[in-house]
BAFI-3210 file (N, C-alpha, C; in Angstrom, 3 decimals, decimal comma, padded with zeros to 6 digits):
// residues 297
n [1|2|3|4|5|6|7|8|9|10|11|12|13|14|15|16|17|18|19|20|21|22|23|24|25|26|27|28|29|30|31|32|33|34|35|36|37|38|39|40|41|42|43|44|45|46|47|48|49|50|51|52|53|54|55|56|57|58|59|60|61|62|63|64|65|66|67|68|69|70|71|72|73|74|75|76|77|78|79|80|81|82|83|84|85|86|87|88|89|90|91|92|93|94|95|96|97|98|99|100|101|102|103|104|105|106|107|108|109|110|111|112|113|114|115|116|117|118|119|120|121|122|123|124|125|126|127|128|129|130|131|132|133|134|135|136|137|138|139|140|141|142|143|144|145|146|147|148|149|150|151|152|153|154|155|156|157|158|159|160|161|162|163|164|165|166|167|168|169|170|171|172|173|174|175|176|177|178|179|180|181|182|183|184|185|186|187|188|189|190|191|192|193|194|195|196|197|198|199|200|201|202|203|204|205|206|207|208|209|210|211|212|213|214|215|216|217|218|219|220|221|222|223|224|225|226|227|228|229|230|231|232|233|234|235|236|237|238|239|240|241|242|243|244|245|246|247|248|249|250|251|252|253|254|255|256|257|258|259|260|261|262|263|264|265|266|267|268|269|270|271|272|273|274|275|276|277|278|279|280|281|282|283|284|285|286|287|288|289|290|291|292|293|294|295|296|297]
n.u [033,889|035,818|036,971|034,858|034,669|037,156|036,899|034,803|035,968|038,003|036,450|034,912|036,857|038,115|035,942|035,576|037,530|036,517|033,859|032,996|030,561|028,949|030,482|030,366|027,653|027,563|029,246|027,790|025,471|026,542|027,480|025,219|024,450|024,221|026,715|026,391|023,863|022,304|021,277|018,559|019,364|019,428|018,966|017,375|014,981|012,689|011,753|011,236|009,345|007,102|006,368|004,255|004,048|004,518|004,462|006,071|005,826|008,458|009,860|009,136|009,975|009,954|009,959|010,354|008,400|008,473|006,586|005,957|003,707|001,121|001,230|001,375|003,479|005,807|008,973|011,578|013,750|016,606|018,370|021,757|024,086|024,187|022,863|020,136|016,784|016,483|018,842|018,635|017,577|018,206|017,400|014,649|013,014|013,509|012,599|009,853|009,173|009,344|007,129|006,972|006,039|007,488|009,239|010,727|012,630|013,406|015,330|015,060|016,870|018,021|018,039|014,878|013,629|012,643|014,342|017,628|019,129|019,533|018,907|019,806|017,649|015,561|015,584|014,765|012,191|010,964|011,137|009,605|007,071|006,501|006,489|004,254|002,345|002,502|002,992|004,810|007,977|008,957|011,632|014,415|016,537|019,536|021,791|025,054|025,028|022,336|022,132|022,910|020,992|018,732|019,113|019,127|016,482|015,114|015,834|014,285|011,502|010,543|009,630|010,952|011,516|013,977|017,264|019,323|022,487|024,478|027,635|027,612|027,400|028,593|029,178|028,243|030,129|032,163|031,234|031,482|034,246|034,984|033,825|035,251|037,744|037,444|036,598|038,693|038,870|039,547|040,714|039,128|036,812|035,920|035,309|033,170|031,329|030,875|029,711|027,315|026,101|025,623|023,833|021,724|020,870|020,872|019,738|018,065|019,571|021,837|024,534|027,027|026,632|026,539|027,889|025,391|025,827|025,653|026,454|025,541|022,894|022,348|021,091|018,503|017,595|016,502|016,516|017,618|020,670|022,221|025,379|026,963|029,941|032,495|035,936|037,490|036,322|036,440|035,155|033,419|035,070|036,017|036,311|034,225|032,115|032,969|032,943|030,241|029,030|030,370|029,440|026,822|027,134|026,078|023,733|024,344|025,404|028,273|029,414|032,054|033,153|035,145|036,846|034,583|033,976|032,275|029,798|029,268|028,782|026,082|024,968|025,991|025,601|025,925|025,873|023,304|021,784|022,547|021,501|018,723|018,198|018,634|016,604|014,402|014,705|013,688|013,407|014,431|016,007|017,761|019,168|020,553|022,202|023,750|025,347|026,902|028,413|029,907|032,625|033,583|036,160]
n.v [016,492|016,851|019,240|020,982|020,834|021,901|024,536|025,392|025,171|027,134|029,482|029,556|029,720|032,143|033,864|033,566|035,121|037,602|037,624|035,737|034,740|034,676|032,912|030,635|030,022|029,400|027,168|025,403|025,124|023,944|021,595|020,049|019,458|017,243|016,544|015,058|013,240|010,215|008,003|005,868|002,502|000,424|-002,231|-001,992|-000,888|-002,415|-003,748|-001,531|-000,314|-001,695|-000,907|000,763|004,129|007,146|010,593|012,488|015,278|017,351|019,749|021,770|020,508|017,404|013,981|010,810|007,962|004,449|001,462|-001,976|-004,707|-005,269|-003,538|-004,695|-006,109|-004,349|-003,504|-001,257|000,339|002,227|004,606|005,884|008,737|010,609|008,586|006,328|004,949|002,770|001,386|-000,698|-002,796|-005,545|-006,586|-006,513|-008,594|-010,934|-010,178|-009,829|-012,414|-013,589|-012,673|-010,004|-006,518|-004,003|-000,970|001,880|004,861|007,947|010,424|014,046|015,863|013,628|010,804|010,543|012,492|015,853|019,033|020,211|019,530|017,885|016,979|015,423|015,794|015,904|013,276|012,090|013,161|011,964|009,210|009,250|010,031|007,837|005,827|006,584|006,124|003,411|002,010|000,198|-000,857|-003,978|-004,341|-002,162|-001,457|-000,119|001,978|003,416|006,892|006,713|004,854|006,239|008,237|006,682|005,522|007,831|008,609|006,453|006,808|008,894|008,403|006,802|003,425|000,131|-003,383|-004,454|-003,591|-003,298|-002,353|-001,246|-000,636|001,512|004,783|005,791|008,057|011,447|013,364|012,204|012,561|015,300|015,620|014,144|015,685|018,095|017,270|016,649|019,102|021,278|023,257|026,263|026,159|027,839|028,122|025,521|025,089|026,858|025,624|023,207|024,245|025,358|023,035|021,696|023,507|023,849|021,321|019,586|020,651|019,654|018,004|017,545|019,842|018,638|016,323|016,920|017,004|014,512|011,087|007,618|006,151|007,480|006,796|004,412|003,687|004,313|002,514|-000,745|-002,880|-005,728|-005,538|-005,615|-005,296|-004,652|-004,367|-003,378|-004,204|-002,921|-000,556|002,577|004,927|005,123|004,276|001,052|001,131|002,645|000,841|-001,063|000,567|001,171|-001,378|-002,149|-000,328|-001,141|-003,615|-006,742|-006,628|-006,464|-007,816|-008,278|-008,236|-008,511|-007,844|-008,233|-006,617|-005,532|-002,856|000,372|000,747|-001,473|-003,476|-003,620|-005,196|-007,658|-011,144|-012,754|-010,844|-009,809|-012,135|-012,606|-010,337|-010,627|-013,029|-012,147|-010,251|-011,958|-013,534|-012,708|-010,871|-012,177|-014,481|-013,156|-011,576|-013,520|-014,466|-012,257|-012,228|-014,472|-013,699|-011,557|-011,280|-011,154|-010,628]
n.w [001,553|003,502|002,684|003,150|005,931|006,612|005,697|007,318|009,821|009,661|009,273|011,662|013,662|013,056|013,385|016,109|017,236|016,930|017,828|020,384|021,208|018,874|017,300|018,914|018,727|016,008|015,851|017,421|015,878|013,537|014,616|014,913|012,368|009,822|007,424|005,251|003,523|003,694|001,115|000,118|-000,431|-003,384|-002,718|-000,487|-001,184|-002,067|000,253|001,957|000,478|001,095|003,586|005,967|005,743|007,452|008,633|011,158|013,197|014,219|015,990|014,081|011,827|009,958|010,727|009,144|009,428|009,432|009,261|009,895|010,212|012,722|014,820|017,281|019,868|019,526|018,045|018,028|015,783|015,684|014,012|013,358|013,161|010,165|008,836|008,224|008,558|006,886|006,864|008,558|007,217|007,040|009,412|009,617|008,218|009,782|012,335|011,785|011,069|013,554|014,790|015,598|015,500|013,485|013,776|012,414|011,631|009,854|011,088|011,506|009,018|008,026|005,780|004,200|005,617|006,571|006,898|008,041|010,152|013,383|016,807|019,960|021,607|019,816|018,914|021,281|021,416|019,147|019,848|022,176|021,193|019,540|021,444|022,958|021,062|020,390|022,728|025,293|024,141|022,859|022,339|021,848|019,229|018,421|016,606|016,709|017,185|017,639|019,710|022,065|021,988|022,329|024,889|026,406|025,986|027,137|029,715|030,357|030,398|028,184|027,511|027,447|027,031|026,611|025,340|022,503|021,472|018,751|017,674|019,431|020,933|024,096|025,660|025,449|025,424|023,945|021,333|021,069|021,221|018,966|016,928|017,259|016,557|013,891|012,857|013,496|016,356|018,170|021,566|023,278|021,788|021,608|024,300|024,542|022,838|024,211|026,531|025,504|024,572|027,005|028,267|026,435|025,612|027,785|030,105|032,013|033,534|036,338|036,751|036,958|035,537|032,902|029,582|028,682|029,681|029,130|031,251|033,491|033,481|034,472|036,935|036,328|034,480|034,085|032,374|030,356|028,465|025,351|023,958|021,062|019,344|017,094|016,982|015,176|014,525|013,174|013,656|015,974|018,645|019,980|022,729|023,651|023,533|025,415|027,691|027,901|028,244|030,593|032,452|032,928|033,989|035,258|033,875|031,248|028,112|026,317|023,028|020,957|017,742|014,742|011,992|010,797|010,936|011,191|009,848|008,154|009,863|010,422|008,476|008,803|008,935|011,247|013,320|012,984|013,529|016,204|017,460|016,894|018,250|020,856|021,148|021,074|023,301|025,802|028,886|031,326|030,547|028,845|030,622|032,015|029,983|029,608|031,935|031,539|029,345|030,064|030,214|027,666|025,333]
ca.u [033,460|036,974|037,116|033,791|035,046|038,258|036,366|034,010|036,905|038,659|035,453|034,537|037,992|038,273|034,806|035,691|038,380|035,708|032,676|032,932|029,122|028,549|031,204|029,807|026,370|027,863|029,792|026,672|024,610|027,236|027,603|023,959|024,108|024,943|027,326|026,037|022,540|022,295|020,177|018,147|020,019|018,535|018,615|016,440|013,768|011,554|011,266|010,692|008,147|005,939|006,113|003,291|004,893|003,841|005,379|005,920|006,329|009,513|010,476|008,931|010,454|009,219|010,634|009,603|008,267|008,166|006,108|005,463|002,982|-000,158|001,509|001,556|004,863|006,678|010,417|012,001|015,085|017,018|019,614|022,770|024,381|024,325|022,356|018,706|016,137|016,619|020,101|018,269|016,795|018,493|016,780|013,201|012,336|013,619|011,701|008,497|008,976|009,207|005,870|007,032|005,830|008,776|009,111|011,965|012,337|014,469|015,301|015,260|018,208|018,524|017,167|013,832|013,033|012,909|015,301|019,055|019,844|018,776|019,549|019,405|016,323|014,598|015,533|013,891|010,822|010,467|010,936|008,504|005,835|006,283|006,126|002,890|001,476|002,569|003,184|006,129|008,633|009,557|013,065|014,967|017,795|020,033|023,155|025,856|024,397|021,017|022,239|022,908|019,677|017,753|019,309|018,657|015,001|014,690|016,052|013,337|010,106|010,257|009,723|011,309|011,868|015,407|017,870|020,560|023,251|025,452|028,585|026,948|028,073|028,295|029,344|028,039|031,433|032,913|030,802|032,070|035,659|035,097|033,529|036,316|038,892|037,151|036,532|039,564|038,436|040,406|040,240|038,078|035,595|035,511|034,693|031,858|030,445|030,496|028,811|026,041|025,527|025,104|022,704|020,642|020,393|020,842|019,452|017,341|020,525|022,745|025,664|028,129|026,321|026,472|026,833|024,876|026,536|024,868|026,913|024,663|021,520|022,309|020,081|017,144|017,279|016,658|016,322|018,846|021,342|023,210|026,283|027,768|030,861|033,621|037,217|038,138|035,462|037,267|034,297|033,167|036,060|035,470|036,325|032,887|031,322|033,409|032,510|028,788|028,725|030,883|028,585|025,588|027,468|025,420|022,595|024,834|026,153|029,143|029,903|033,034|033,441|036,351|036,891|033,292|033,926|031,178|028,530|029,072|028,371|024,638|024,588|026,659|024,582|026,102|025,413|021,854|021,275|022,769|020,518|017,386|018,107|018,541|015,236|013,439|014,988|012,962|014,272|015,122|017,044|018,774|020,005|021,474|023,189|024,669|026,273|027,824|029,275|030,453|034,093|033,943|037,266]
ca.v [016,761|017,344|020,655|021,709|020,895|022,831|025,894|025,689|025,384|028,428|030,536|029,606|030,179|033,572|034,520|033,483|036,214|038,830|037,434|034,369|034,323|034,355|031,687|029,538|029,670|028,765|025,821|024,577|024,808|022,993|020,329|019,297|019,445|016,225|017,092|014,134|012,613|008,863|007,676|004,483|001,631|-000,366|-003,464|-001,653|-000,245|-003,285|-003,913|-000,273|-000,017|-002,428|-000,348|001,858|005,309|008,349|011,637|012,913|016,616|017,508|021,097|022,430|019,632|016,135|012,690|009,808|006,748|003,242|000,425|-003,232|-005,443|-004,676|-002,668|-005,487|-006,492|-003,438|-003,388|000,007|000,383|003,644|004,827|006,823|009,997|010,528|007,299|006,337|003,762|001,635|000,642|-001,854|-003,659|-006,951|-007,001|-006,474|-009,863|-011,850|-009,721|-010,095|-013,868|-013,948|-012,179|-008,634|-005,377|-003,305|000,463|002,619|006,265|008,843|011,633|015,261|015,994|012,293|010,020|011,278|013,461|017,239|019,743|020,035|019,245|017,251|016,956|014,287|016,110|015,505|011,814|011,790|013,534|010,930|007,961|009,461|010,012|006,457|005,075|006,952|005,547|001,918|001,400|-000,290|-001,615|-005,269|-004,056|-001,060|-001,798|001,216|002,046|004,640|007,965|006,232|004,174|007,198|008,875|005,730|005,435|009,123|008,573|005,429|007,382|009,996|008,058|005,772|002,101|-000,990|-004,562|-004,684|-002,716|-003,764|-001,264|-001,699|000,468|002,589|005,844|005,798|009,391|012,563|014,053|011,578|013,175|016,643|015,427|013,725|016,822|019,074|016,707|016,757|020,531|021,760|024,503|026,821|025,687|028,689|027,848|024,186|025,254|027,482|024,605|022,281|024,970|025,436|021,692|021,444|024,359|023,737|019,939|018,799|021,520|018,864|017,236|018,294|020,404|017,687|015,192|017,452|016,449|013,211|009,859|006,444|005,718|008,131|006,327|003,003|003,505|004,542|001,459|-002,069|-003,898|-006,313|-004,762|-006,260|-004,321|-005,232|-003,348|-003,928|-003,721|-002,138|000,554|003,781|006,055|005,039|003,252|-000,048|001,492|003,122|-000,350|-001,619|001,469|001,012|-002,666|-002,171|000,505|-001,879|-004,839|-008,011|-006,420|-006,292|-008,839|-007,609|-009,039|-007,752|-008,432|-007,694|-006,340|-005,083|-001,403|001,033|000,645|-002,787|-004,357|-003,763|-006,175|-008,941|-012,162|-013,183|-009,774|-009,786|-013,281|-012,386|-009,315|-011,206|-013,962|-011,390|-009,678|-013,019|-014,317|-012,256|-010,232|-013,029|-015,258|-012,265|-011,135|-014,654|-014,491|-011,159|-012,609|-015,440|-013,114|-010,298|-011,218|-011,241|-009,694]
ca.w [002,928|004,257|002,357|003,857|007,372|006,738|005,544|008,512|010,927|009,458|009,495|013,052|014,491|012,795|014,027|017,555|017,660|016,866|018,717|020,908|021,274|017,512|016,872|019,656|018,096|014,720|016,132|017,935|014,725|012,671|015,358|014,718|010,944|009,050|006,222|004,152|003,711|003,100|000,223|000,233|-001,369|-004,244|-002,014|000,590|-001,704|-002,141|001,623|002,510|-000,296|001,712|004,932|006,137|005,971|007,966|009,046|012,550|013,346|015,220|016,017|012,840|010,744|010,023|010,637|008,381|010,229|008,662|010,132|009,367|011,240|013,228|015,979|018,497|020,151|018,696|018,162|017,450|015,227|015,772|013,253|013,865|012,501|008,709|008,427|007,992|009,047|005,937|007,093|009,356|006,332|007,265|010,668|009,547|007,930|010,930|013,412|011,379|011,150|014,970|015,287|016,092|014,589|013,361|013,510|012,322|011,176|009,447|011,901|010,720|008,466|007,605|004,906|003,515|006,523|006,222|007,789|007,766|011,401|014,435|018,136|020,805|022,137|018,779|018,992|022,424|021,024|018,254|020,631|023,099|020,417|019,079|022,637|023,282|020,042|020,319|024,031|025,629|023,087|023,201|022,331|021,032|018,598|018,048|016,050|016,782|017,985|018,020|020,976|023,150|021,974|022,873|026,349|026,983|025,973|028,109|031,064|030,538|030,213|027,187|028,133|026,588|027,831|026,448|024,344|021,881|020,834|017,767|017,429|020,162|021,712|025,495|026,222|024,545|025,357|022,854|020,088|021,005|020,927|017,557|016,092|017,348|015,846|012,475|012,585|014,559|016,959|019,229|022,909|023,797|021,045|022,049|025,604|024,308|022,275|025,298|027,411|024,824|024,583|028,360|028,602|025,472|025,446|029,021|031,241|033,043|034,301|037,207|035,988|036,943|034,636|031,543|028,757|029,090|029,495|029,474|032,603|034,481|033,346|034,960|037,992|035,770|033,520|034,685|031,371|029,817|027,439|024,462|023,364|019,991|018,863|016,314|017,467|014,105|014,226|013,208|013,947|017,419|019,072|020,758|024,129|024,001|023,802|026,702|028,765|028,038|028,883|031,937|033,321|033,243|034,763|034,964|032,965|029,866|027,398|025,328|021,919|020,196|016,424|014,105|010,549|010,229|010,922|011,850|009,164|007,572|010,960|010,410|007,498|009,045|009,276|012,641|014,173|012,866|014,254|017,630|017,911|016,831|019,344|022,083|021,196|021,292|024,525|026,987|029,889|032,303|029,874|028,340|031,741|032,280|028,895|029,852|032,965|030,986|028,342|030,580|030,039|026,232|025,062]
c.u [034,614|037,180|036,064|034,161|036,201|037,802|035,583|034,923|037,567|037,689|035,110|035,631|038,261|037,141|034,952|036,624|037,650|034,573|032,589|031,504|028,641|029,196|030,691|028,479|026,568|028,371|028,676|025,745|025,262|027,344|026,391|023,535|024,894|025,477|027,066|024,682|022,532|021,059|019,785|018,835|019,003|018,057|017,588|015,061|012,569|010,923|010,581|009,487|006,910|005,588|004,966|004,115|004,061|004,896|005,031|006,581|007,344|010,137|010,333|009,414|009,641|010,155|009,746|009,606|007,795|007,688|005,638|004,730|001,762|000,021|001,691|003,013|005,875|008,159|010,837|013,448|015,498|018,386|020,528|022,951|024,675|023,873|020,860|018,100|016,349|017,910|019,837|017,493|017,017|017,854|015,286|012,581|012,361|012,733|010,232|008,210|008,771|007,953|005,889|006,526|007,164|008,552|010,516|011,654|013,600|014,332|015,437|016,696|018,801|017,520|016,173|013,113|013,369|013,931|016,737|019,844|018,898|019,556|019,113|018,023|015,254|014,492|014,618|012,430|010,209|010,193|009,773|007,165|005,536|005,899|004,698|001,922|001,370|002,758|004,613|006,738|009,109|011,086|013,319|016,323|018,352|021,496|023,780|025,241|023,007|021,016|022,153|021,543|018,628|017,886|018,849|017,125|014,472|014,837|015,043|011,918|009,745|010,479|010,047|011,732|013,364|015,944|019,146|021,245|024,284|026,337|028,121|027,873|027,643|028,241|029,107|029,340|032,281|032,531|031,396|033,535|035,874|034,828|034,682|037,612|038,699|037,099|037,377|039,124|039,440|039,846|039,083|036,743|035,028|034,798|033,301|030,857|029,983|029,522|027,413|025,343|024,898|023,842|021,507|020,045|020,123|020,596|018,705|018,284|021,319|023,944|026,795|027,887|026,124|027,832|026,484|025,807|025,630|025,227|026,006|023,226|021,311|021,184|018,657|016,683|017,506|016,478|017,673|019,396|022,330|024,031|027,133|028,660|032,018|034,940|037,946|037,266|036,288|036,475|033,987|034,008|035,472|035,459|034,955|031,972|031,677|032,881|030,994|028,443|029,217|030,034|027,373|025,868|026,720|024,163|023,037|025,554|026,967|029,634|030,808|033,374|034,755|036,153|035,597|033,141|032,674|029,833|028,241|028,557|026,861|024,141|025,228|025,671|024,693|025,624|023,908|021,244|021,413|021,725|019,129|017,209|017,922|017,140|014,222|013,598|014,078|013,895|015,072|016,288|018,151|019,695|021,014|022,577|024,225|025,712|027,330|028,848|029,978|031,942|034,512|035,003|036,933]
c.v [017,357|018,825|021,504|021,879|021,852|024,284|026,322|025,984|026,728|029,600|030,663|030,140|031,647|034,341|034,574|034,591|037,543|038,764|036,000|033,847|033,880|033,046|030,492|029,069|028,964|027,373|024,878|024,162|023,780|021,599|019,447|019,139|018,346|016,829|016,163|013,514|011,272|008,650|006,201|003,639|000,837|-001,610|-003,249|-001,264|-001,182|-003,480|-002,657|000,210|-000,674|-001,848|000,655|003,078|006,530|009,385|012,116|014,286|016,717|018,875|021,815|021,659|018,343|014,967|011,768|008,496|005,605|002,141|-000,788|-003,960|-004,689|-003,786|-003,401|-005,954|-005,630|-003,513|-002,133|-000,057|001,845|003,852|005,839|008,034|009,740|009,147|007,432|005,012|002,557|000,858|-000,600|-002,876|-005,149|-007,486|-007,205|-007,831|-010,852|-011,462|-010,046|-011,603|-014,319|-013,327|-010,759|-007,669|-004,579|-001,847|001,048|004,014|006,872|010,101|012,876|015,387|014,706|011,650|010,904|012,277|014,879|017,851|019,442|019,646|018,459|017,228|015,683|014,525|015,722|013,992|011,432|012,081|012,430|009,634|008,085|009,391|008,604|005,565|005,349|006,292|004,026|001,224|000,950|-001,092|-002,942|-005,147|-002,802|-001,558|-000,530|001,160|003,414|005,676|007,519|005,513|005,141|007,929|007,970|005,625|006,722|009,131|007,606|005,942|008,497|009,630|007,009|004,380|001,038|-002,170|-004,860|-003,784|-003,360|-002,552|-001,882|-000,523|001,698|003,550|005,737|007,197|010,461|013,352|013,506|012,218|014,582|016,545|015,026|014,877|017,821|018,587|016,839|018,206|021,229|023,168|024,964|026,338|026,501|028,368|026,450|024,287|025,882|026,453|023,668|022,964|025,034|024,085|021,392|022,205|024,107|022,336|019,240|019,634|020,776|018,073|018,097|018,733|019,388|016,515|015,676|017,370|015,035|012,099|008,712|005,887|006,246|007,694|004,964|002,814|003,666|003,400|000,105|-003,197|-004,490|-005,489|-005,637|-005,190|-005,034|-004,099|-004,022|-003,332|-002,869|-000,967|001,858|005,030|006,150|003,900|002,247|000,235|002,013|001,947|-000,963|-000,756|001,294|-000,291|-002,723|-001,409|-000,267|-003,226|-006,054|-007,851|-006,562|-007,551|-008,095|-008,588|-008,106|-008,497|-007,827|-007,548|-005,823|-003,579|-000,858|000,836|-000,786|-003,791|-004,595|-004,804|-007,532|-009,990|-012,601|-012,128|-009,716|-010,925|-013,090|-011,404|-009,910|-012,194|-013,260|-010,797|-010,729|-013,743|-013,949|-011,749|-011,150|-013,797|-014,366|-011,771|-012,238|-014,684|-013,404|-011,496|-013,551|-014,784|-011,855|-010,179|-011,296|-010,228|-008,726]
c.w [003,741|003,960|003,089|005,336|007,572|006,629|006,787|009,686|010,838|009,787|010,998|013,922|014,288|013,490|015,544|018,104|017,661|017,867|019,172|020,901|019,910|017,023|017,611|019,094|016,782|014,880|016,596|016,788|013,824|013,293|015,125|013,268|010,230|007,744|005,026|004,542|002,961|002,240|000,425|-000,863|-002,172|-003,500|-000,893|000,092|-001,663|-000,738|002,112|001,686|000,270|003,068|004,859|006,549|006,361|008,312|010,437|012,703|014,489|015,068|014,687|011,611|010,798|009,865|009,788|009,190|009,325|009,629|009,356|010,516|011,740|014,420|017,273|018,617|019,354|019,047|017,389|017,022|015,073|015,099|013,890|012,964|011,016|008,180|008,196|008,435|008,153|006,122|007,990|008,526|006,672|008,555|010,536|009,258|009,120|012,074|013,027|011,465|012,597|015,595|015,849|015,031|014,597|013,034|013,390|011,745|010,604|010,304|011,054|010,265|007,968|006,654|004,148|004,409|006,047|007,207|007,435|009,032|012,341|015,725|018,895|021,446|021,095|018,687|020,151|022,104|020,151|019,016|021,584|022,352|019,982|020,278|023,011|022,306|020,135|021,665|024,214|024,471|023,642|023,264|021,517|020,541|018,000|017,603|016,315|017,691|018,448|019,331|022,157|023,182|022,545|024,394|027,033|027,031|026,993|029,523|031,367|030,058|029,214|027,825|027,081|027,482|027,712|025,365|023,845|021,194|019,909|017,450|018,221|020,847|023,163|026,079|025,178|024,378|024,209|021,519|019,947|020,641|019,453|016,599|016,100|016,723|014,347|012,016|013,648|015,046|018,019|020,562|023,455|023,099|021,403|023,407|025,453|023,755|023,384|026,255|026,806|024,828|025,939|028,649|027,689|025,407|026,754|030,253|032,372|033,930|035,244|036,403|035,893|036,034|033,205|030,870|029,202|028,802|029,877|030,858|033,709|034,442|033,934|035,979|037,461|034,867|034,154|033,674|030,915|028,647|026,662|023,822|022,333|019,417|018,149|016,788|016,445|013,682|014,302|013,641|015,439|017,969|020,017|022,257|024,576|024,311|025,145|027,872|028,992|028,721|030,328|032,905|033,799|033,899|034,290|034,056|031,510|029,389|026,340|024,301|021,070|018,892|015,914|012,593|009,963|010,216|011,602|011,164|008,620|008,596|010,939|009,441|007,723|009,563|010,752|013,596|014,173|013,681|015,753|018,182|017,966|017,965|020,680|022,243|021,601|022,615|025,693|028,027|030,777|031,650|029,329|029,421|032,094|031,246|029,106|030,879|032,381|030,029|028,809|030,308|028,602|025,936|023,960]
res [m|a|r|t|e|a|l|a|s|t|a|l|n|i|a|s|r|v|s|g|r|l|a|g|a|g|a|y|a|l|f|h|m|p|l|a|r|s|r|m|r|t|s|e|r|e|l|f|g|t|a|e|t|t|r|l|k|v|s|g|k|s|a|v|v|y|r|w|g|n|g|e|r|p|v|l|l|v|h|g|w|q|s|r|g|s|r|f|a|d|f|v|p|g|l|l|e|r|g|y|s|v|i|t|f|d|a|p|g|h|g|d|a|s|g|r|s|t|t|i|l|e|y|r|h|i|l|t|e|l|h|e|q|y|g|e|f|e|a|v|v|a|h|s|l|g|a|l|g|s|i|f|s|l|a|h|g|v|k|a|k|r|i|a|t|i|s|g|v|c|d|f|e|y|l|i|e|e|f|c|a|a|v|p|l|r|p|q|l|k|a|l|l|r|e|r|v|g|e|n|l|f|s|v|l|p|v|e|e|r|p|f|s|a|v|n|a|v|t|a|l|d|m|p|l|l|v|v|h|d|e|d|d|p|r|i|l|v|e|q|g|h|r|l|a|g|a|f|g|d|q|a|r|l|v|v|t|s|t|l|g|h|r|r|i|l|g|d|p|d|v|v|r|t|v|l|d|f|v|a|q|g|p|d|r|a|a|e|a|g|t|e|a|a|a|t|p]
***
């Protein structure tokens, strides 16, 4: 993958000296293209073989939707970049035992979905369609980019009683910076990428709020928020978790773990139990828990 990123960086930077517009379009396209597609693990197959599986059309592509239960008391699980819905396998049994229906999906370009790319707008489209189908979610549990995609969706019409983020992104700008560090771009090309992101993805927002940040969604969201982040996460640094929890103040409970990294955190028994307890608490009690844990280091 490093070789692919190096070749892409060289090609885009050379192209930018000939045509900034062409190079900007290329950088924008690559920005939304996962360079790896996760496969379902053997340990996940049996559980996901019992799910009701459907497909949902998204921008000429299709997402794969997995559902357990009768549709009542729905909880939505939202995966992150280069991931897939099956990475939430450890959460599903506990949610079903507590009487929830469970829904997750593979976004375009991920898992068993079609396509080679996806955007935060496509995440919003999927969440909106599932919300229209199943109604208000009892909770949304989201990992990594899925956290920002979920908050963006909740700020634009999707309804949920509470949200839990795990290794979540707070600022879309962080993703741009991470991409430009992995695929080094000339400053002019980085500026073109940021401009395209603002115009193509966030045209509904005021210019000063582009690209989107969860910080700017605080006034639109009044549900309790659980923020779980690992202090040793090399992909999405723990500062993003602190920033997210800090923005929501008394609405948020912050739990900081250690040694779990970015992906292994999804399978940690303590993290799973913490999230399941939060989902089951209800809005009022969860808000109280958030106040008590606001100072978690």
